[in-house]
C-alpha positions, 0 to 999 in steps of 0.5 A, spaced: 205 478 811 197 481 810 195 476 815 201 478 820 199 486 819 192 484 820 194 481 827 198 486 829 192 491 828 188 487 832 193 487 837 193 495 837 186 495 837 185 491 843 191 494 847 187 501 846 180 498 848 183 497 855 187 502 859 192 501 865 187 507 868 181 503 867 176 501 873 172 495 870 168 493 876 166 494 883 172 496 887 177 496 881 181 492 877 183 487 883 177 488 887 181 492 893 179 499 892 186 501 889 188 505 883 194 504 880 194 511 877 200 516 879 201 523 878 195 525 881 194 532 885 198 532 892 192 537 895 186 540 893 184 548 893 179 550 898 173 549 894 176 542 891 179 540 885 176 542 878 169 540 877 169 538 870 161 536 869 155 533 873 151 528 870 143 529 873 140 523 870 143 517 873 137 515 876 136 512 884 140 507 887 148 506 890 151 503 883 158 505 882 161 507 875 165 502 871 170 505 866 173 502 860 176 507 855 171 513 853 165 509 856 162 510 863 157 504 865 153 505 871 146 503 873 140 507 876 132 506 877 128 511 872 121 511 874 119 504 875 125 500 872 132 499 873 137 501 867 144 499 865 146 506 862 152 507 858 155 514 858 160 517 852 166 520 856 168 524 850 162 529 851 162 534 856 158 533 860 157 526 857 151 524 853 148 517 854 150 512 849 145 507 850 141 504 856 138 497 857 132 495 862 134 490 867 128 489 871 123 493 875 125 498 880 127 495 887 123 497 893 120 494 899 114 496 903 116 501 908 123 501 905 126 508 907 133 506 905 134 504 898 130 505 891 134 502 885 140 498 884 146 497 889 151 493 885 156 496 880 157 493 873 162 489 871 166 490 864 170 484 861 171 481 854 167 486 850 161 485 855 157 488 861 154 485 866 149 488 871 145 485 877 138 489 879 136 489 886 130 484 885 136 479 882 135 480 875 142 479 872 143 481 864 149 481 859 150 486 854 155 488 849 159 494 850 156 497 844 149 496 847 146 489 844 142 485 849 145 478 850 142 474 856 138 475 862 138 470 868 133 471 874 137 469 881 130 468 885 126 465 879 131 461 875 136 460 881 132 460 887 136 465 890 135 468 897 138 473 901 139 473 909 133 477 912 137 480 917 133 485 922 127 482 920 127 485 913 121 482 908 121 475 906 128 473 903 130 479 899 131 483 904 134 490 902 135 487 895 141 484 891 148 488 892 153 484 890 157 485 884 158 479 879 165 477 878 168 475 871 173 469 871 175 467 864 169 464 861 165 464 867 161 469 871 161 468 878 155 471 882 152 469 889 145 468 889 145 464 895 140 459 898 139 452 898 141 450 891 148 453 892 150 460 895 155 461 889 154 460 882 158 460 876 155 462 869 157 461 862 159 468 861 157 468 854 150 464 854 148 465 861 147 458 863 149 455 869 156 451 869 156 449 877 153 451 884 156 450 890 152 445 893 156 444 899 155 451 901 148 453 901 148 459 905 143 465 904 147 471 900 149 477 904 150 484 901 158 483 899 161 481 893 166 475 891 173 476 890 178 472 887 185 470 890 190 464 890 191 461 897 195 455 898 196 455 890 189 454 889 185 459 885 178 460 889 173 465 890 172 468 897 165 469 899 162 472 906 156 470 909 152 472 915 156 467 920 163 468 916 167 466 910 169 461 905 173 459 899 170 456 893 174 453 888 174 454 880 169 448 880 164 450 885 167 445 891 168 448 898 175 448 900 175 451 907 170 455 911 171 459 917 164 460 922 164 465 927 161 463 934 156 469 933 153 471 926 154 478 924 147 481 927 147 487 922 147 487 914 153 485 912 156 489 906 164 490 907 167 485 901 173 481 904 180 483 903 185 478 901 193 479 901 198 473 901 195 468 906 191 473 910 183 474 909 180 480 912 173 480 914 169 486 918 162 488 919 157 492 924 155 489 930 160 483 929 167 487 929 173 485 925 177 478 924 184 477 920 184 470 918 190 466 916 189 460 911 193 455 910 193 448 906 197 441 907 196 435 904 190 438 900 186 440 906 185 447 908 185 451 914 182 458 916 185 460 923 183 467 927 190 471 928 186 477 930 180 480 933 177 486 935 169 487 936 170 495 936 172 495 929 166 495 925 167 496 917 160 498 914 158 500 907 164 504 905 168 498 904 176 498 905 182 500 901 188 496 900 195 499 900 201 495 900 200 491 907 195 496 910 188 496 910 184 503 910 177 504 912 171 507 916 169 503 923 162 504 926 155 507 925 153 514 928 160 516 931 165 513 927 172 513 926 177 512 920 182 506 921 189 503 918 190 496 919 197 493 919 197 486 915 204 484 917 204 486 924 197 483 924 194 489 928 191 496 928 196 501 926 191 507 928 184 510 929 182 517 928 175 520 930 172 527 930 175 529 923 172 534 918 170 528 914 167 524 919 165 517 916 164 514 909 167 510 903 174 510 901 178 509 895 186 509 894 190 512 889 197 515 888 199 514 896 192 518 898 186 516 900 179 519 897 174 519 902 166 520 901 162 522 907 155 519 907 153 527 908 157 529 902 163 531 905 169 529 900 176 528 903 184 527 901 188 524 906 195 520 906 195 513 905 200 512 911 200 507 916 204 511 921 198 517 922 192 520 920 193 526 916 187 529 912 190 534 907 184 537 903 176 537 904 170 540 900 163 539 900 159 536 894 155 542 890 149 539 890 144 534 894 140 529 890 133 531 890 130 523 889 134 520 895 129 516 900 128 519 907 134 515 911 138 514 905 145 517 905 151 518 900 154 511 900 157 510 893 164 508 893 169 513 890 172 511 883 179 514 881 180 513 873 184 517 868 186 522 872 179 524 874 175 523 881 167 520 880 163 521 886 155 519 886 149 521 890 143 518 887 141 521 880 147 526 881 154 523 878 160 528 879 166 528 875 173 532 878 179 533 875 185 530 880 191 530 875 
Protein backbone atom coordinates (compact mmCIF):
# COMPACT_ATOMS: atom_id res chain seq x y z
CA UNK A 1 0.00 0.00 0.00
CA UNK A 2 2.88 2.35 0.81
CA UNK A 3 4.42 1.66 -2.60
CA UNK A 4 1.12 2.34 -4.36
CA UNK A 5 0.73 5.59 -2.44
CA UNK A 6 4.22 6.71 -3.47
CA UNK A 7 3.51 5.86 -7.10
CA UNK A 8 0.24 7.79 -6.97
CA UNK A 9 2.03 10.79 -5.46
CA UNK A 10 4.72 10.62 -8.15
CA UNK A 11 2.01 10.53 -10.80
CA UNK A 12 0.35 13.61 -9.32
CA UNK A 13 3.66 15.47 -9.22
CA UNK A 14 4.37 14.54 -12.83
CA UNK A 15 0.92 15.75 -13.86
CA UNK A 16 1.54 19.04 -12.09
CA UNK A 17 4.90 19.50 -13.83
CA UNK A 18 3.37 19.54 -17.33
CA UNK A 19 0.21 21.48 -18.15
CA UNK A 20 -2.03 21.55 -21.15
CA UNK A 21 -1.27 25.24 -21.61
CA UNK A 22 2.52 24.82 -21.60
CA UNK A 23 4.57 25.91 -24.62
CA UNK A 24 7.64 23.65 -24.31
CA UNK A 25 9.39 24.32 -27.61
CA UNK A 26 9.60 26.42 -30.75
CA UNK A 27 6.17 26.67 -32.44
CA UNK A 28 4.44 25.01 -29.49
CA UNK A 29 3.61 21.44 -28.46
CA UNK A 30 2.96 20.22 -32.03
CA UNK A 31 5.31 22.64 -33.82
CA UNK A 32 2.38 24.15 -35.70
CA UNK A 33 2.27 27.53 -33.88
CA UNK A 34 -1.14 26.76 -32.41
CA UNK A 35 -2.14 26.84 -28.74
CA UNK A 36 -4.91 24.62 -27.34
CA UNK A 37 -6.05 27.31 -24.88
CA UNK A 38 -9.63 28.53 -24.78
CA UNK A 39 -11.52 31.29 -23.00
CA UNK A 40 -9.16 34.02 -24.23
CA UNK A 41 -10.19 37.63 -24.82
CA UNK A 42 -12.30 38.13 -27.97
CA UNK A 43 -11.07 41.71 -28.36
CA UNK A 44 -8.59 44.08 -26.71
CA UNK A 45 -8.93 47.62 -25.34
CA UNK A 46 -7.62 50.37 -27.62
CA UNK A 47 -4.30 50.46 -25.72
CA UNK A 48 -4.02 46.68 -25.84
CA UNK A 49 -4.50 43.99 -23.19
CA UNK A 50 -3.15 44.52 -19.69
CA UNK A 51 0.65 44.59 -19.57
CA UNK A 52 1.59 42.43 -16.58
CA UNK A 53 5.34 42.98 -16.71
CA UNK A 54 8.39 43.77 -18.83
CA UNK A 55 11.65 41.88 -18.33
CA UNK A 56 14.58 43.96 -19.57
CA UNK A 57 17.58 41.64 -19.37
CA UNK A 58 16.76 38.88 -21.88
CA UNK A 59 19.85 39.79 -23.92
CA UNK A 60 20.07 40.22 -27.67
CA UNK A 61 18.87 37.66 -30.19
CA UNK A 62 15.62 36.30 -31.62
CA UNK A 63 15.07 33.34 -29.31
CA UNK A 64 11.46 32.77 -28.30
CA UNK A 65 10.29 31.62 -24.88
CA UNK A 66 9.59 28.02 -23.90
CA UNK A 67 7.20 27.85 -20.94
CA UNK A 68 6.69 24.82 -18.71
CA UNK A 69 4.86 25.20 -15.42
CA UNK A 70 6.00 28.34 -13.63
CA UNK A 71 9.29 28.69 -15.49
CA UNK A 72 10.08 30.51 -18.71
CA UNK A 73 13.21 29.49 -20.62
CA UNK A 74 14.79 31.64 -23.29
CA UNK A 75 18.18 32.50 -24.74
CA UNK A 76 20.05 35.75 -25.20
CA UNK A 77 23.46 37.31 -25.64
CA UNK A 78 24.74 39.32 -22.72
CA UNK A 79 27.99 40.95 -23.71
CA UNK A 80 30.39 38.45 -25.29
CA UNK A 81 28.48 35.30 -24.35
CA UNK A 82 25.14 33.66 -25.11
CA UNK A 83 23.12 32.24 -22.23
CA UNK A 84 20.23 29.87 -21.63
CA UNK A 85 18.10 31.77 -19.11
CA UNK A 86 15.41 30.45 -16.73
CA UNK A 87 12.91 32.93 -15.25
CA UNK A 88 10.62 32.39 -12.25
CA UNK A 89 7.10 33.32 -13.37
CA UNK A 90 5.72 33.25 -9.83
CA UNK A 91 7.36 36.66 -9.32
CA UNK A 92 6.14 39.90 -10.95
CA UNK A 93 8.22 40.89 -12.78
CA UNK A 94 9.93 37.51 -13.07
CA UNK A 95 13.36 36.97 -11.56
CA UNK A 96 16.17 34.89 -12.95
CA UNK A 97 16.40 31.39 -11.48
CA UNK A 98 19.63 30.55 -13.25
CA UNK A 99 21.59 31.18 -16.46
CA UNK A 100 23.93 28.75 -18.21
CA UNK A 101 26.56 29.89 -20.71
CA UNK A 102 26.02 28.42 -24.18
CA UNK A 103 29.02 29.82 -26.03
CA UNK A 104 30.38 33.05 -27.51
CA UNK A 105 27.93 35.62 -28.86
CA UNK A 106 27.20 35.00 -32.51
CA UNK A 107 28.16 37.74 -34.90
CA UNK A 108 30.07 38.03 -38.17
CA UNK A 109 32.06 40.76 -39.87
CA UNK A 110 29.78 43.38 -41.35
CA UNK A 111 26.73 41.79 -39.68
CA UNK A 112 23.94 44.35 -39.26
CA UNK A 113 21.12 41.84 -38.74
CA UNK A 114 21.57 39.59 -35.74
CA UNK A 115 23.77 39.40 -32.66
CA UNK A 116 23.09 36.40 -30.45
CA UNK A 117 21.03 33.20 -30.61
CA UNK A 118 18.20 32.77 -33.10
CA UNK A 119 16.80 29.38 -32.06
CA UNK A 120 14.49 28.68 -29.11
CA UNK A 121 14.97 26.28 -26.17
CA UNK A 122 13.33 22.85 -26.11
CA UNK A 123 12.09 21.48 -22.77
CA UNK A 124 11.35 17.77 -22.32
CA UNK A 125 11.61 15.08 -19.65
CA UNK A 126 13.25 17.35 -17.07
CA UNK A 127 15.89 18.71 -19.46
CA UNK A 128 16.34 21.91 -21.45
CA UNK A 129 18.21 21.97 -24.78
CA UNK A 130 19.61 25.17 -26.28
CA UNK A 131 21.48 25.80 -29.54
CA UNK A 132 23.65 28.90 -29.89
CA UNK A 133 24.41 30.85 -33.04
CA UNK A 134 27.87 29.30 -33.49
CA UNK A 135 26.42 25.79 -33.13
CA UNK A 136 27.08 25.17 -29.43
CA UNK A 137 24.35 22.77 -28.26
CA UNK A 138 23.90 22.30 -24.51
CA UNK A 139 21.72 20.20 -22.24
CA UNK A 140 20.80 21.45 -18.76
CA UNK A 141 18.32 20.08 -16.22
CA UNK A 142 15.29 22.23 -15.57
CA UNK A 143 16.78 23.19 -12.20
CA UNK A 144 19.99 24.46 -13.84
CA UNK A 145 22.45 21.56 -13.63
CA UNK A 146 24.73 21.36 -16.68
CA UNK A 147 24.70 17.90 -18.33
CA UNK A 148 26.50 17.95 -21.69
CA UNK A 149 27.72 20.07 -24.62
CA UNK A 150 28.20 19.29 -28.32
CA UNK A 151 29.64 21.66 -30.94
CA UNK A 152 27.78 21.15 -34.21
CA UNK A 153 30.65 22.62 -36.23
CA UNK A 154 33.70 21.20 -34.44
CA UNK A 155 32.30 17.85 -33.31
CA UNK A 156 29.76 17.12 -36.07
CA UNK A 157 31.37 19.01 -39.00
CA UNK A 158 28.20 21.00 -39.47
CA UNK A 159 27.63 23.53 -42.24
CA UNK A 160 24.95 26.14 -43.04
CA UNK A 161 24.12 27.07 -46.60
CA UNK A 162 25.94 30.37 -47.33
CA UNK A 163 23.10 31.91 -49.33
CA UNK A 164 23.69 35.50 -50.54
CA UNK A 165 27.46 35.01 -50.18
CA UNK A 166 27.41 35.22 -46.40
CA UNK A 167 30.78 34.48 -44.78
CA UNK A 168 32.04 30.87 -44.74
CA UNK A 169 29.65 28.04 -43.94
CA UNK A 170 28.14 29.60 -40.81
CA UNK A 171 26.22 32.28 -42.70
CA UNK A 172 23.83 34.00 -40.24
CA UNK A 173 24.32 31.33 -37.59
CA UNK A 174 22.35 28.29 -36.47
CA UNK A 175 18.63 29.02 -36.02
CA UNK A 176 16.88 25.64 -36.11
CA UNK A 177 15.46 24.59 -32.74
CA UNK A 178 16.24 20.99 -31.64
CA UNK A 179 13.44 18.42 -31.44
CA UNK A 180 13.03 15.75 -28.73
CA UNK A 181 11.70 12.33 -29.72
CA UNK A 182 11.70 9.98 -26.74
CA UNK A 183 15.33 9.32 -25.78
CA UNK A 184 16.71 11.08 -28.87
CA UNK A 185 17.41 14.72 -29.60
CA UNK A 186 17.03 15.54 -33.29
CA UNK A 187 19.10 18.44 -34.64
CA UNK A 188 20.21 19.67 -38.06
CA UNK A 189 23.97 20.36 -38.17
CA UNK A 190 24.07 20.02 -41.97
CA UNK A 191 27.15 19.09 -43.95
CA UNK A 192 28.93 16.09 -45.49
CA UNK A 193 28.51 13.77 -42.51
CA UNK A 194 24.71 14.03 -42.64
CA UNK A 195 22.21 16.87 -42.64
CA UNK A 196 20.31 15.45 -39.66
CA UNK A 197 21.76 14.06 -36.43
CA UNK A 198 20.14 12.11 -33.61
CA UNK A 199 21.87 12.48 -30.26
CA UNK A 200 21.28 10.58 -27.05
CA UNK A 201 19.11 13.09 -25.20
CA UNK A 202 20.68 12.34 -21.81
CA UNK A 203 24.33 11.89 -22.83
CA UNK A 204 24.84 13.89 -26.03
CA UNK A 205 26.61 11.17 -28.02
CA UNK A 206 25.69 10.66 -31.68
CA UNK A 207 23.17 7.86 -32.27
CA UNK A 208 23.03 8.30 -36.05
CA UNK A 209 23.55 10.74 -38.93
CA UNK A 210 21.51 10.90 -42.15
CA UNK A 211 24.42 9.69 -44.30
CA UNK A 212 22.19 9.42 -47.40
CA UNK A 213 21.14 13.06 -46.99
CA UNK A 214 24.08 15.46 -46.68
CA UNK A 215 22.83 18.93 -47.62
CA UNK A 216 23.87 22.04 -45.69
CA UNK A 217 21.53 23.27 -42.97
CA UNK A 218 19.11 26.17 -43.40
CA UNK A 219 17.39 28.32 -40.74
CA UNK A 220 14.29 26.13 -40.45
CA UNK A 221 13.50 23.65 -37.68
CA UNK A 222 12.72 19.93 -38.08
CA UNK A 223 9.20 18.65 -37.45
CA UNK A 224 8.07 15.13 -36.59
CA UNK A 225 5.16 13.51 -38.43
CA UNK A 226 3.74 10.15 -39.46
CA UNK A 227 3.41 9.73 -43.22
CA UNK A 228 2.52 6.45 -44.89
CA UNK A 229 2.35 4.86 -41.43
CA UNK A 230 6.04 5.66 -40.75
CA UNK A 231 7.28 8.14 -38.15
CA UNK A 232 9.73 10.57 -39.73
CA UNK A 233 11.46 13.92 -39.39
CA UNK A 234 10.65 16.50 -42.06
CA UNK A 235 13.61 18.75 -42.85
CA UNK A 236 13.92 21.63 -45.31
CA UNK A 237 17.08 22.39 -47.27
CA UNK A 238 17.85 25.01 -49.88
CA UNK A 239 16.58 22.95 -52.80
CA UNK A 240 13.55 21.36 -51.17
CA UNK A 241 12.45 19.07 -48.36
CA UNK A 242 12.99 15.48 -47.22
CA UNK A 243 11.66 12.84 -44.84
CA UNK A 244 14.14 10.97 -42.63
CA UNK A 245 13.04 7.91 -40.65
CA UNK A 246 13.74 7.24 -36.96
CA UNK A 247 16.98 5.42 -37.86
CA UNK A 248 18.39 8.17 -40.06
CA UNK A 249 17.43 6.69 -43.43
CA UNK A 250 16.22 8.88 -46.29
CA UNK A 251 12.60 7.92 -47.00
CA UNK A 252 11.80 10.53 -49.64
CA UNK A 253 13.06 13.78 -51.05
CA UNK A 254 11.44 16.55 -53.05
CA UNK A 255 13.89 18.66 -55.04
CA UNK A 256 12.77 21.97 -56.51
CA UNK A 257 13.73 22.79 -60.08
CA UNK A 258 15.30 25.99 -58.71
CA UNK A 259 16.66 26.20 -55.13
CA UNK A 260 15.40 28.99 -52.88
CA UNK A 261 17.37 32.14 -53.66
CA UNK A 262 17.13 33.69 -50.19
CA UNK A 263 17.54 32.68 -46.57
CA UNK A 264 15.13 29.84 -45.76
CA UNK A 265 13.49 30.30 -42.37
CA UNK A 266 9.91 29.01 -42.65
CA UNK A 267 9.44 25.66 -40.91
CA UNK A 268 7.37 23.14 -42.92
CA UNK A 269 3.79 22.35 -41.92
CA UNK A 270 2.49 18.76 -42.10
CA UNK A 271 -1.19 17.73 -42.03
CA UNK A 272 -2.23 14.18 -42.89
CA UNK A 273 -0.33 13.37 -46.13
CA UNK A 274 0.30 17.01 -47.09
CA UNK A 275 3.52 19.00 -46.59
CA UNK A 276 3.43 22.80 -46.96
CA UNK A 277 6.75 24.54 -47.70
CA UNK A 278 7.44 28.19 -48.41
CA UNK A 279 10.26 30.69 -48.70
CA UNK A 280 11.23 34.11 -50.01
CA UNK A 281 12.34 34.16 -53.67
CA UNK A 282 11.01 30.67 -54.17
CA UNK A 283 7.32 30.77 -53.41
CA UNK A 284 5.05 28.18 -51.83
CA UNK A 285 4.44 24.55 -52.70
CA UNK A 286 2.06 21.94 -51.33
CA UNK A 287 3.25 18.36 -51.59
CA UNK A 288 1.31 15.13 -51.30
CA UNK A 289 3.43 12.33 -49.83
CA UNK A 290 2.31 8.75 -50.49
CA UNK A 291 3.76 5.32 -49.79
CA UNK A 292 3.33 2.08 -51.73
CA UNK A 293 5.26 -1.17 -51.44
CA UNK A 294 7.59 0.43 -48.91
CA UNK A 295 8.55 3.31 -51.22
CA UNK A 296 7.62 6.96 -50.72
CA UNK A 297 6.79 9.56 -53.33
CA UNK A 298 6.34 13.33 -52.95
CA UNK A 299 4.33 15.10 -55.64
CA UNK A 300 3.60 18.80 -56.03
CA UNK A 301 -0.14 19.54 -55.96
CA UNK A 302 0.04 23.34 -55.63
CA UNK A 303 2.54 26.08 -56.43
CA UNK A 304 2.45 29.88 -56.19
CA UNK A 305 5.69 31.79 -56.68
CA UNK A 306 4.08 35.00 -55.35
CA UNK A 307 3.30 33.43 -51.97
CA UNK A 308 6.53 33.72 -49.98
CA UNK A 309 6.56 33.14 -46.24
CA UNK A 310 9.50 34.67 -44.37
CA UNK A 311 10.77 34.63 -40.77
CA UNK A 312 7.36 34.85 -39.07
CA UNK A 313 6.45 31.31 -40.02
CA UNK A 314 2.88 30.04 -40.25
CA UNK A 315 0.12 28.78 -37.94
CA UNK A 316 -2.12 25.77 -38.59
CA UNK A 317 -5.76 25.96 -37.45
CA UNK A 318 -7.89 23.02 -38.53
CA UNK A 319 -7.33 22.68 -42.26
CA UNK A 320 -6.13 26.25 -42.80
CA UNK A 321 -2.60 27.64 -42.73
CA UNK A 322 -2.17 31.34 -41.89
CA UNK A 323 0.94 33.41 -42.45
CA UNK A 324 2.55 36.47 -43.97
CA UNK A 325 3.92 36.61 -47.49
CA UNK A 326 6.74 38.71 -48.89
CA UNK A 327 9.29 41.27 -47.76
CA UNK A 328 8.74 45.02 -47.87
CA UNK A 329 5.16 45.37 -49.13
CA UNK A 330 3.69 42.23 -47.60
CA UNK A 331 0.30 40.60 -47.17
CA UNK A 332 -1.36 38.15 -44.80
CA UNK A 333 -2.79 34.98 -46.29
CA UNK A 334 -4.90 31.91 -45.55
CA UNK A 335 -4.30 28.63 -47.38
CA UNK A 336 -6.99 25.93 -47.49
CA UNK A 337 -5.40 22.48 -47.25
CA UNK A 338 -8.58 20.60 -48.12
CA UNK A 339 -9.19 22.59 -51.28
CA UNK A 340 -5.42 22.84 -51.87
CA UNK A 341 -5.63 26.49 -52.80
CA UNK A 342 -5.28 29.99 -51.43
CA UNK A 343 -8.37 31.07 -49.45
CA UNK A 344 -7.55 34.79 -49.25
CA UNK A 345 -4.72 37.32 -49.10
CA UNK A 346 -4.78 40.82 -47.58
CA UNK A 347 -2.30 43.69 -47.87
CA UNK A 348 -2.21 47.24 -46.47
CA UNK A 349 -3.37 46.48 -42.93
CA UNK A 350 -2.66 48.19 -39.58
CA UNK A 351 -0.31 45.30 -38.79
CA UNK A 352 1.52 45.13 -42.13
CA UNK A 353 3.72 42.05 -41.85
CA UNK A 354 5.44 39.74 -39.41
CA UNK A 355 4.95 36.68 -37.24
CA UNK A 356 1.79 34.77 -36.29
CA UNK A 357 0.59 32.40 -33.57
CA UNK A 358 -2.92 30.97 -33.23
CA UNK A 359 -5.05 30.41 -30.13
CA UNK A 360 -8.77 30.04 -29.41
CA UNK A 361 -9.88 30.87 -32.95
CA UNK A 362 -7.73 33.98 -33.18
CA UNK A 363 -4.44 34.97 -34.79
CA UNK A 364 -1.87 36.80 -32.66
CA UNK A 365 0.21 38.97 -34.98
CA UNK A 366 3.51 40.73 -34.31
CA UNK A 367 4.73 43.14 -36.96
CA UNK A 368 8.49 43.52 -37.39
CA UNK A 369 8.22 47.18 -36.28
CA UNK A 370 6.44 46.37 -33.02
CA UNK A 371 2.75 46.56 -33.97
CA UNK A 372 0.61 43.83 -32.38
CA UNK A 373 -2.69 42.55 -33.74
CA UNK A 374 -5.57 40.20 -32.97
CA UNK A 375 -7.40 38.80 -36.01
CA UNK A 376 -9.98 36.13 -36.72
CA UNK A 377 -8.59 32.74 -37.71
CA UNK A 378 -11.16 32.53 -40.50
CA UNK A 379 -10.70 30.74 -43.81
CA UNK A 380 -13.40 33.00 -45.28
CA UNK A 381 -11.93 36.49 -44.89
CA UNK A 382 -9.42 38.78 -43.19
CA UNK A 383 -10.75 40.47 -40.05
CA UNK A 384 -8.39 42.45 -37.81
CA UNK A 385 -10.19 42.92 -34.48
CA UNK A 386 -7.70 44.84 -32.32
CA UNK A 387 -4.20 46.25 -32.52
CA UNK A 388 -1.69 48.25 -30.49
CA UNK A 389 2.03 49.07 -30.45
CA UNK A 390 4.63 47.76 -28.02
CA UNK A 391 5.36 50.43 -25.38
CA UNK A 392 9.15 50.26 -25.73
CA UNK A 393 11.74 49.51 -28.38
CA UNK A 394 14.98 47.63 -27.92
CA UNK A 395 18.02 49.83 -27.46
CA UNK A 396 20.37 46.99 -28.38
CA UNK A 397 19.04 45.96 -31.79
CA UNK A 398 21.51 46.12 -34.68
CA UNK A 399 20.79 48.74 -37.40
CA UNK A 400 18.92 46.45 -39.82
CA UNK A 401 17.34 44.08 -37.33
CA UNK A 402 13.61 43.97 -36.65
CA UNK A 403 11.11 42.48 -34.19
CA UNK A 404 11.24 38.91 -35.51
CA UNK A 405 10.58 36.68 -32.49
CA UNK A 406 7.36 34.69 -32.90
CA UNK A 407 4.58 35.43 -30.33
CA UNK A 408 3.78 32.80 -27.70
CA UNK A 409 0.45 32.22 -25.92
CA UNK A 410 0.63 30.18 -22.71
CA UNK A 411 -1.40 30.07 -19.49
CA UNK A 412 -3.67 32.91 -20.60
CA UNK A 413 -0.75 35.21 -21.35
CA UNK A 414 0.79 36.62 -24.50
CA UNK A 415 4.59 36.80 -24.60
CA UNK A 416 6.27 39.17 -27.05
CA UNK A 417 9.98 39.86 -27.43
CA UNK A 418 12.07 42.66 -28.87
CA UNK A 419 15.67 41.61 -28.19
CA UNK A 420 16.46 42.37 -24.50
CA UNK A 421 12.82 43.31 -23.81
CA UNK A 422 10.34 40.54 -22.99
CA UNK A 423 6.70 41.66 -22.57
CA UNK A 424 3.92 39.68 -20.90
CA UNK A 425 0.24 40.56 -21.48
CA UNK A 426 -2.88 39.16 -19.82
CA UNK A 427 -5.17 37.82 -22.57
CA UNK A 428 -7.57 35.73 -20.47
